Structure formats: C-alpha cells, structure tokens
N, C-alpha and C positions, 0 to 999 in steps of 0.2 A: 504493500500500500504506500509506504513512504517513497519507494523507488518510482512507482507510477505517478505519484503526485509531484515529482520533480525535486525532492529533497536532495541536498548535497551530501556527500559522504561525511563531512564534518558535522552537519546537523543530525544525521542519522546516528553517528557515534555518540554525540552529546546526549540525545534523548534515550538511547538504548543502553547507556552506561558502559560503553566498551571503547576500544581503540579504533582509529580509522583503519588500521591494518586488518583488524578482525572483520570490519565491514567489507573492505575490498576483497578479502579472501572468501567471505560468504557469497558476495555477489558473483565472484568468478566461478565458484563451485556451482552456482545456480545458472550459469551462462547468462548473466545479466550485467554486462559491463556498462559503466556510466555513459560512455560515448555512444553506445548502441541505442540509447533512448531516443536519439534524433532519427527521424524517419529518413530513409534513403529513397527519396521520391524525386523523380526527374523534374526539372524546372517547368516543363510544359504541363505535366500532370498537376504540379502544385498550382500553377496558374488556373487550371480548370477548376480545382477545388475552391480556390479563392473567388473565382467568378461566381460559383454557385452560392457561396456565402454572401457575396456582394449583392446578388440578386435578391436574396432573402432578407438581408440586413444591410441596405445600401448606405446607412449612416454610420456603420461600425468603423472605428479607427484601427490603427495598427495593433494595439494591444489586445483589443477584443477579437480581431480577426485571428490573431495567433492563438487566442483562447478557444475560439470556435474550432480551429484545426486540432488543438490539443484534446478538446472534448470528443472529437470524432476519431481520435487515435493517432493523429499526426503530430509528433513533437518536432517542430521546425524552428530553426534559428530565426531570431528577430530580423536580422539583416535581409534574409531571403523574403520574408513577408513584406518588409518595407520596399524592396526592389519590385516585387510583383504588384503591390498596390500603386506604386508610382507609374507603372506601365498601364494598369487597368483603369485607374481613376486619378489622373494627375491633378485635376482641378479640385476634386473633393479632398484629396490628401493635403493640398496646399491650404485649403480653407480651414481644415481642422487644426492646423498648426497655429492659426490665429485665435482660436477659441481657448479661453482660460476660465476656470471655475474657482471662485473663492470658497474655501472650506473653513468652517469653524472647528476649533479644537473640540474633540469629543472623546471621552474615555469612560469605560466601565471596567470592573475588576477582572472578570473572567468570562470565558464563553458561557452562554446560557444564563448569565446574570440578568440580562434584560433583552427580551425580544420586542421588536417594534412591528405592529400589524396595522393594516389600513386597507381601504378599498380605493382603487383608481377608477375615476369616473369620466375620463376624457372621451370614452367611446359610448357613454350611457345614452346618448341621443339615439343610437342604433341598438340599444338594449344590451350592451356588453359591459360587464363589470369585472375588473381584474382584482382578485384578492391576493394580497402579498404579506409576507412576514420575513423579517431579516434579523439576524443576530447582531446586537449592538457592538459586541466586542470584536468580532472577526469580519463582519459584513457578509457572512455566509447567508445566502438566500435559503430560508427554511422551506417556504412553499411559494408558488406563483402560479395561480390558476385563473382561467377565465370562466365566468358563470353568466347566466342570463337572469340573475337574481341578486338581490342584496339582502338576504335573509340570514337569520341566526343559525339555522341548522346546517347549511353548507359550510359556514365559517367554522363552526365548532368541529365539524367532520374533518376539514382540512387541518385544523389545529391538532386534533387527536391523532391523525395519521402522522403528522410531523413529530409529535412527542414519541411515537413508536420508533422513529428513526434517530432522533437526536436527544431524547430525554426531556423531562419537564423543566422549563425555565424557572428561575427563582422569581422573576417578575415579568409582566407583560405590559406594554404601553400601547394604548389605542386612543381614538377619538371617542366622542360620546354616542356614536351610532348604535342603534338598537341591534344591528347585526352582530355586535360584540358581546351581547348580554349573556349568552351561554358560556362563552370563554371566561368572562368575568366571574360567573357563578362557579365554574370549575376551579379557577385559580384561587379564589377566596375560600372555597371549601377545603381544598387540599393543602394549600400553603398557609392559609390563615388570613383573618380579616384585618388585624391590627398591625400589619407589616407592609402595607401598600403592595400587596401581591398583584393587583391590577390597577395600573395608573391610567388616568384619563386626562385628556386636555385637547386643545385645538390641534388640528392636523398639521398646521404650520410649525408647531413646536415638536412634532414627531420627526426629528431631524434625519435619522438614518433612512427611514422608509420614504420620506419626502424626497431625499436626494436620489434614491433608487428610482423613483417614478420618472425622473428626468431621463434616465437612460432607457427605461422601459418604453417610454413614449417615442424616443428617438429611434430605437432599434427594432421595436415591435409594432407600435401603434401608428406611427406617422403615415405610412403608405395607406393603411386601412382607413384612417381618418380622411386623408385627401381623396381617396377613391370613392368613399361613401358620399362625401359632399359633392363630388363630380357627378355621381349618379343622380343626386337630387337636382343639381343644376341642369342636367340634361333631361329632366322630367322622366327619368327611368325608375325613380323610387320616391314614394310618399311614406314618410315615417308613421302616418296615421292609418296606413293600409295594412291590414293583417297579413295578407298574402305577401306583400313586399317585405314586411318585417320577418316573416318566416323564411323567405328566400335569402335575405341578407344574413340571417343567423345561420342558416344551413350551409352557406358557402364560406362566410368569413370567420365563423367560429373555429372551423378546422384550420384555417390559416393562422389565426391568433394562437390556438393551442400549440401548433407545430413550432411557431416562432418562440413562444414562451418556454417550451421545453429546451430548445437549443440555446436560448439566451441564458436560462438558469444554469445549464451545464457549463457554458462558457464563462459566465460570471464567476462561478465558484472556483474556477481554476485560473482566472486571469491575474496577472501580476499587478500588485498595488505599489505604485511608485513611492508612496509615503510610508510603506511598511517594508522597506528593503526588498521590494519586488517579490514578496511572498504573496501567495494567493489566499483568498478567504478560507478555503478548505485547509490549507496549511496552518493558518493562524488559529483556526478553531481546534484542530488536532493538537497543535503545539501548546496552546493554552490549557487544554485538558491534561496533557502530560506534565506540564510544569506545575500544575496545581493539584496533582493527584494526592499529595500528602497534606493538603490544607483542609480547613474545615468549611470550605465553600459549599454551600447548600447545592448550588447548581452543578458543580463538578462531581461531588460525592453521589449525587442522585444518578448520574450516568453510570458510575462504576458499581454502586452498591444496591440499587433498588431491584427487587425481584418481582414485585407485583406489577401487573399491567395497569393502564390508566383506569379502567372500569373498576378493578379491585381496589385501587387506591381511593377512588371517589367513594365507593361503598364503605370502605373502612373509615374514611374521614367523616362521612355522614353518621355512621354508627357511633363514633366517639362523641359527637355532639347530640346524640339521642334521636336521630332520624332514621326510620326504617326505609331503606331504599325501595323495597317492594311496594310501599304505599306512597312513594313520591311520584306525583303526576305533574308534568309540565304541560301546560296548555299550549300546544304549538300554534293553534289558530290565533291566539291572542298575541303571541310573539310575532308571527308572520304578518299580522294585520298592521303592525307598527313599521313594517319594512315593505319591500316591493318584490314582486316576481314579474319579470319582463319576458318570460319565455313565450314565444309565439307558437301556437299549436294549430294544426289543421288535421281534419279527418281525411286521411289519404287512403286510396286503394292500394293493393299490393303492386299493381301495374305502375301507378304513379310513383311509389317508393322506389321501385326498380329503375324507373326512368331517371329519377333524381340521382340515384347512386351511379348510374352510367355517366351522367353529366360531370360529376365530380372527378371521374377518372380520365376525362378528356384532356388532351394536351392543348389547353387554351388558357387564356388569362383569367384571373378571378372575376374581373368585370364581365367577360364573355360568359362565364359559367353562371353568373347571377342573372344575366339577361335571358339565358336559355331556360333557367328555372322558372 
C-alpha cells in the first residue's frame, strides 16, 4: 500500500520502524523496485491518455492530470505530463499559470478529528445535488456523490458507508440544512452531546469543503452547467417540463457520476504543494500512524473499535435508556423539510430499452439528450 501510494523509501522506513536497507531488500525480494513505479508508456500513448482526461476534465491542470493518470494506474513523471499538456492545450496551460488562490491557514490535530460535509447546489436548477465530505486534517475526500434529492436519508447513508471505510470522526461540521439532521443525531448519540460532536454554522465558514467545491465545479460541473443553459437557450429544454427534467437527469447524471468518481480518485492521490507534495491519502495514513500511540479519540477509534456503526448506535442508545427496537423516526416529517427532485415517468419496457440504447451511442451528451 505504501509503495503504490508513492511513499519514498525513507518515509516507509520511518513509519515501519526499520532501516532503509531493510526496505530496499524487501522491495527487491518482492520484485518491486522504486524506479519501476513509473509507467513505461510510449509518448504517443501517454498523449492519448491525457487527451481522454482533457476531454472529460478540460479545466484540470498539470497536477490533477498527473493524479488522474496515477488513479488509472499510470505513474508518470511530472515533466512528461507538462510537455504533453503544452502540446495538447497550450492556451489553457498558459492561462492556468496566471491563476492564484489565496488560502487561509487551517489546522486540526489528527485525521478524523473533524470532517466537513455540505451539499453543492450549483446544478440544482436541473435537479442535481452533489453531497460531499472531506477530512479536515488531510483533505482526503471521504465521499462525493450526486443525488437528485437533498434529503436526510441519502446523506446519512453516504455518511454511514464512509464510516465503514474510514472510521467514525470525532466531530463533524455542516451547515444548518435539514439534510444533516440524521448525521447530527448519530454523532451526538455516539460521541456525546456536550463535546460539540456536530458543529453547525454558515456554509461560508465551512472552509475545507467550500474550497473543495471550487475544484468540483471547475473539473466536474462546469461543462454540464454550460451545456444545460445552452439547451435552455436553444429552446430544447424547459426546467418546468417533467419529460425534459427526466431526460436531463437520465443523460447527465451518468456523466456527473462518472466524473465525480474519477475526480475523487485523482484528488486523493494528487500532490499538495503546501504539504511537501504529499497526497491527501498519504497525509491521512501518515497521520494515523504517527498518532497510533496517542489518546486521540478519532485515531484510536480506527484501530480499536470492533462494533459496526449500527451496534455502536444501539449501545449508545441503551446506555442513555432508549430501546432501539421502539425508536421510530418519522421519515415523512424529515423529508417534508427537504426536497426530492427526482423526475419519474411510467415507461414501457420498449421505451426503457430505447433509452438504454441511446446512452451507448457514440454521440455527445447534448445529442443523447435530444434523442431522449
């Protein structure tokens, strides 16, 4: 895992508590030399891979393109990526050099000390909501999913799945949206009420996730946003028309889902200039290893907890005198405070098959929408 994540021999030796010589010998015995991590890919094939990435994420810069390649299994030197981008998109490359982003200082103690969660609504005009969560310490994206609703149940489901992969955070920060109410209930029940287990405030103060949304819009949403407005301007889509809403969701949700998956994979392995070129995944794992012998709630929870989330919730409710078998949450009341934007049509099997065939055509997303 450390080898695949790009750790140096010195870093591996430090965290494994052994000498560099031992690491080199072990890697050699496993036929995993350090230099072999770089993909031996011909320049023309590399350009083709970068062209594919550029078509899917046209605003991605050099660092993220390198990360997309890495997430796809191609470890490529930075200078090769830079050369290819200069040939493929010289104007875009030059314009990105002129862009600078001012960042405020931000620190938390350990991985999983604080997760930031929010809903991105820039595509809500067309009924798309992107739910995201990021670790405040490492900037590791915990989850990033597109839904056609902004309700509590999908959000707590995403959160619970993430806890199964990364452990339960010590604290979570969100805005006051009702879609976060079940996560707040879960955190306050398991972690406790009087320790600020669930922090709320304005979205603009939720720094980590708000900064992430800038990149999500640039690399995932921008083209969908522009194309959707173009469809409206060309009188091909009316957002108040149920059939139009169904078609735009049917075509573009698949596009957004695909881009979110590739973006999250690339983001979690991309080098952070301000963190000595370590990736979010490296920072998360390194932070866990460094704090293994501390009393950090978030870290010890990853290494020591044997119960799953449902068992922990049941145990926490039992301790405070609540029988989980008699606990009833009225979903209708929760959902009435939120919104479900899913467009549904009663389609025949022939119509469903026709739509599935359209999606597989070698045509642009705009053309697929018009065919639907």
